[in-house]
FIVEX-804107 format. One line per 4 residues: their letters; for each residue z, x, y of N, C-alpha, C. Coordinates in Angstrom, 3 decimals. Atoms other than C-alpha are relative to their C-alpha. Layout:
N
a> Z/X/Y/Z/X/Y/Z/X/Y  ... $
This chain:
98
xxxx> -1.582/-0.727/-0.764/-53.319/-0.521/-118.002/-0.449/0.926/1.640  0.152/-0.550/-1.492/-53.879/0.431/-114.684/1.373/0.399/1.498  -0.542/-0.960/-1.247/-52.610/3.626/-112.940/0.634/0.470/0.613  -1.369/0.201/-2.201/-50.333/4.834/-110.494/-0.336/0.764/0.506 $
xxxx> 1.097/-1.445/-0.520/-52.435/6.674/-107.853/0.963/1.097/0.042  -1.162/-1.143/0.013/-50.693/10.349/-107.562/0.383/0.573/1.369  -0.214/-0.357/-0.919/-49.179/11.638/-104.825/-0.934/1.034/0.279  0.778/-1.973/0.030/-51.244/14.606/-102.798/1.336/0.367/1.492 $
xxxx> -0.856/0.198/-0.931/-48.286/14.818/-100.197/1.384/0.313/-1.191  -0.265/-0.558/-0.041/-45.774/16.672/-100.435/1.890/-0.504/-0.101  -1.463/1.199/-1.334/-42.055/14.971/-99.784/1.048/1.304/1.065  -1.032/-0.609/-0.753/-39.952/16.024/-96.766/1.583/0.310/-0.778 $
xxxx> -1.719/0.336/0.372/-36.753/17.036/-97.949/0.344/1.206/1.488  -1.477/-0.218/-1.483/-35.275/18.602/-93.840/0.235/-1.135/0.209  -0.225/0.738/0.004/-34.891/14.773/-93.622/1.683/-0.184/-0.265  -2.177/0.163/0.361/-30.965/13.863/-93.164/0.755/-0.349/-0.722 $
xxxx> 0.092/-0.439/0.841/-30.341/12.412/-95.991/-0.112/0.874/-1.161  -0.054/-1.102/1.444/-31.612/15.450/-98.279/0.908/1.124/1.041  -1.175/-0.621/-0.285/-29.352/17.422/-96.178/0.981/0.096/-0.114  -1.478/1.148/0.511/-26.522/15.358/-96.689/0.430/0.596/-1.293 $
xxxx> -0.188/-0.386/1.016/-26.716/15.744/-99.855/-0.074/1.242/-1.009  0.259/-1.484/0.515/-27.953/19.082/-100.502/1.954/0.582/0.542  -1.106/-0.994/-0.605/-24.675/20.239/-98.423/1.577/-0.253/-1.463  -1.008/0.381/0.440/-22.453/18.149/-100.583/0.222/0.469/-1.755 $
xxxx> 0.145/-0.775/1.369/-23.925/19.483/-103.812/0.874/0.827/-0.522  0.085/-1.659/-0.188/-23.797/22.927/-102.563/1.292/-0.113/-0.162  -1.600/-0.008/-0.722/-19.927/22.708/-101.399/1.049/-0.409/-1.701  -1.190/-0.086/1.573/-18.758/20.823/-105.384/-0.729/0.648/-0.544 $
xxxx> 0.367/-0.763/1.177/-20.929/23.450/-107.364/0.915/1.332/0.261  -1.302/-0.845/-0.174/-18.910/26.090/-105.026/1.193/0.194/-0.269  -1.868/-0.085/-0.258/-15.430/24.426/-104.984/-0.432/-0.130/-1.728  0.574/-0.444/1.760/-15.896/23.646/-109.135/-0.102/0.922/-0.726 $
xxxx> -0.289/-1.644/0.770/-16.433/27.125/-109.466/0.336/0.531/0.231  -1.382/-0.002/-0.004/-13.714/27.870/-107.797/1.180/-0.448/-1.200  -1.689/0.907/1.307/-11.229/25.580/-109.548/-0.608/0.252/-1.439  -0.454/0.315/1.121/-12.633/26.129/-112.940/-0.156/1.415/-0.040 $
xxxx> -0.051/-1.822/0.216/-12.510/30.823/-112.735/1.877/-0.768/0.083  -1.980/-0.388/-0.330/-8.443/29.933/-111.302/0.351/-0.992/-1.390  -0.206/0.814/1.094/-8.376/27.202/-114.486/-0.360/1.224/-1.131  0.224/-1.307/1.342/-9.839/30.224/-116.992/0.660/0.959/0.044 $
xxxx> -1.410/-1.002/-0.557/-7.192/32.801/-115.031/0.778/-0.485/0.074  -1.436/0.246/-0.276/-4.304/30.776/-114.217/0.457/0.918/0.916  0.115/-0.322/-0.608/-5.050/31.823/-111.078/0.620/-0.933/1.686  -0.412/1.636/-0.912/-3.311/29.217/-107.988/-1.781/0.398/0.863 $
xxxx> 1.955/0.429/0.740/-6.479/28.254/-106.674/-0.572/1.019/1.241  0.795/-1.325/-0.163/-7.879/31.751/-105.075/-1.224/0.071/0.240  1.544/0.079/0.188/-10.875/31.314/-105.995/-1.105/-1.262/0.620  0.840/1.347/-1.306/-11.559/27.625/-104.749/0.246/-0.225/1.166 $
xxxx> 1.011/-0.422/-1.743/-11.168/28.554/-101.810/0.072/1.370/0.691  0.461/-0.115/-0.418/-12.786/31.153/-101.724/-1.476/-0.658/-0.350  0.671/0.086/0.486/-15.255/29.423/-103.312/-0.849/-1.535/0.805  0.114/0.329/-0.852/-15.568/26.956/-100.553/-0.100/0.620/1.454 $
xxxx> 0.230/-0.554/-0.615/-15.627/28.819/-98.010/-1.106/0.959/-0.079  1.300/-0.799/-0.245/-18.138/31.072/-98.955/-1.482/-0.784/-0.387  1.222/1.228/0.770/-20.594/27.817/-99.746/0.026/-0.563/1.554  -0.227/0.322/-0.938/-19.263/26.574/-96.271/-0.190/1.183/1.258 $
xxxx> 0.103/-0.828/-0.667/-20.169/29.400/-94.837/-2.010/0.585/0.344  1.248/0.361/-0.313/-23.466/29.695/-95.985/-1.418/-1.139/-0.011  0.696/1.356/-0.401/-24.775/26.245/-95.709/-0.585/0.256/1.513  0.192/-0.126/-0.868/-24.183/27.349/-92.450/-0.789/0.747/0.842 $
xxxx> 0.824/-1.552/-0.906/-25.938/30.446/-91.361/-1.920/-0.579/-0.937  1.205/1.008/0.600/-28.788/28.218/-93.695/-0.533/-0.579/1.284  0.868/0.726/-1.206/-29.010/25.671/-90.932/0.075/0.208/1.139  0.370/-1.166/-1.481/-28.816/27.732/-87.991/-1.478/0.453/-0.179 $
xxxx> 1.055/-0.741/-0.161/-32.005/29.353/-89.092/-0.318/-1.282/-0.226  0.958/0.635/0.037/-33.665/26.291/-90.314/0.063/-1.096/0.837  0.003/1.072/-1.537/-32.403/24.969/-87.001/-0.998/0.770/1.216  0.454/-1.093/-0.663/-33.646/27.382/-84.923/-2.145/0.382/-0.022 $
xxxx> 1.370/0.291/0.896/-37.153/27.605/-87.435/-0.086/-1.768/1.309  0.314/1.826/-0.740/-37.177/23.892/-85.608/-0.342/0.559/1.109  0.336/-0.354/-1.577/-36.756/24.350/-82.213/-1.358/1.429/0.271  0.663/-0.888/0.400/-39.353/27.568/-82.330/-1.498/-1.063/-0.360 $
xxxx> 1.518/0.690/-0.118/-41.833/25.411/-83.135/-0.545/-1.651/-0.254  0.136/1.503/-0.662/-41.218/21.922/-81.665/-0.686/0.981/1.855  0.120/-0.754/-1.634/-41.090/25.141/-77.908/-1.608/0.007/-0.520  2.291/-0.530/-0.183/-45.252/26.552/-79.312/-0.159/-1.327/0.413 $
xxxx> 0.780/1.329/-0.166/-45.691/22.426/-79.705/-0.417/0.408/1.942  -0.191/0.655/-1.285/-44.688/22.012/-76.355/-0.901/0.848/1.317  1.489/-1.395/-1.124/-46.879/25.255/-74.420/-0.422/-0.744/-0.209  1.301/0.648/0.867/-49.358/23.724/-76.271/-0.374/-0.655/0.974 $
xxxx> -0.073/0.796/-0.630/-49.308/20.671/-75.087/0.077/0.329/1.427  -0.985/-0.741/-1.127/-48.151/22.059/-71.678/-1.786/0.919/0.404  1.551/-0.621/-0.669/-51.720/24.425/-71.214/-1.024/-0.582/-0.918  1.176/-0.305/-0.580/-53.729/22.524/-72.557/0.149/-1.949/1.029 $
xxxx> -0.172/1.764/-0.967/-53.007/19.258/-70.038/-0.129/0.493/1.584  0.631/0.034/-1.649/-53.594/22.052/-67.085/-1.373/0.515/0.064  1.416/-0.350/-0.131/-56.638/23.028/-68.454/0.118/1.686/0.431  0.011/-2.053/-0.614/-55.857/26.781/-68.347/-0.305/0.585/0.520 $
xxxx> 0.524/-0.603/-1.427/-55.410/27.252/-65.094/0.844/0.101/0.578  -1.491/0.090/-1.122/-51.924/28.586/-64.743/-0.719/1.503/0.802  0.343/-1.188/-0.638/-52.172/31.498/-62.884/1.608/1.052/-0.348  0.027/-1.148/0.254/-51.161/35.295/-63.691/1.463/-0.769/0.910 $
xxxx> -1.089/-0.665/-0.874/-47.567/36.320/-63.068/-0.213/0.960/0.648  -0.535/-1.754/-0.893/-46.564/38.847/-60.531/-0.241/0.897/-0.526  -0.422/-2.147/-0.500/-46.503/42.489/-60.438/0.164/0.545/0.690  -0.608/0.230/-1.411/-44.302/43.699/-58.909/-1.137/1.361/1.425 $
xx> 1.143/-0.833/-0.256/-46.270/46.073/-55.956/1.750/1.374/-0.061  -0.822/-1.122/-0.259/-44.862/49.756/-56.037/-0.580/0.734/0.058 $
């Protein structure tokens, strides 16, 4: 019996499908948890609305930080590529004379 090769690299979880599944699951968990609390306590859909808003805001903040980190990495990569192309012959910035 031939053994399957072991996977050496980790799977990237920042692809679009992974992010979409994460958003759907988190929203379902928070809305479902709020619905369960509403059913248990016999309240209006207050907890379901609060859970949905809390989940949406949390996902927005998480994705904003993820986006900012990616853009910072791209900017650093671009600066490094520009510096190597120019041969590090960048002129220093002028200092004000006073």
